[in-house]
N, C-alpha and C positions, 0 to 999 in steps of 0.2 A: 145646538146652535144653528140658527138659520144660515142658509147659503148666502153668498154675496148678493147685494142689491145691484142689479145691472141697469144702468141708465144711459141715455144719450146726453151729450153735453147740452146744457140749457134746459133740461127736462125738469129739474128741481131748483128751488131757490137755495141760496147759501145757507140759510137757517135750517131748511129741511135736510140738507146734506150734513151739517154739523150735528143736528139732532140724531140722525141715524148713526153717525160715528160715535156719539156719546153713549148710545144704546149698545155699542159693541159690534155694529154691523160693518162689514167691509163693503165698500162701494166700488164697483168697476164702471168707470166712465168711458164710453166710446166717444172719441173726439178726433177732429182733424187737426193735424199739425205736421210740419215738415213735408207737405205735399202728399200726405197719406192719411189713412184712418188707423188710429191706434187705440189701445186700451190702457187706461191709467187706473191704478188701484189706490184708493184712499182708505186709510185705516187709523185707528187710535188704540194704543195698548193700555190706556188708563193714565198714562203720563205723557207720552210723546205722540204727536200726529205724524203720519207718514204719507207721502205722495210717491208712489212707485211708478215712474214714467219709463218709456222704452229706453231711455238713455241714462237716467239717474234716479237714485233714491233720495228724495228730499225729506228732511226731518224738521218739524216745527215744534218749538217748546211749549206753545200755548194756543188756546183757541183763537186768539186775535191774529197770530201769525198764520194759522191755517185758514182763517176767514180771508185774509189778504191774498193768500196763494190761490184759493178757489176763485176769487173774484178776478184776480190778475190773469189767470190762465183760461178764464171763460168756461169753467166747468159748470157753473150755475146759471140759471135763468136770471135776467136782469130784473131787479125788484123795483117797483114804481117808487118814485121819491115821495116823501111825505109832503102833503100840501099844507 
């Protein structure tokens, strides 16, 4: 199994992050929050998606919940709107 994919916040799109999670990769996102720089680990066990932050382990029941979390927390690069 490959090691975790390490990225900076905004480096990949939401779809690229979700694709890597669906492939079984753990993703370690370096992000700024609460006045500091932290690492957040994103993973998927085949059923549940997880966001392990410095303060909480968030669980998401499906891909749409995870997509919302990734977008809301700013882990992904903004994707251009369809014209």
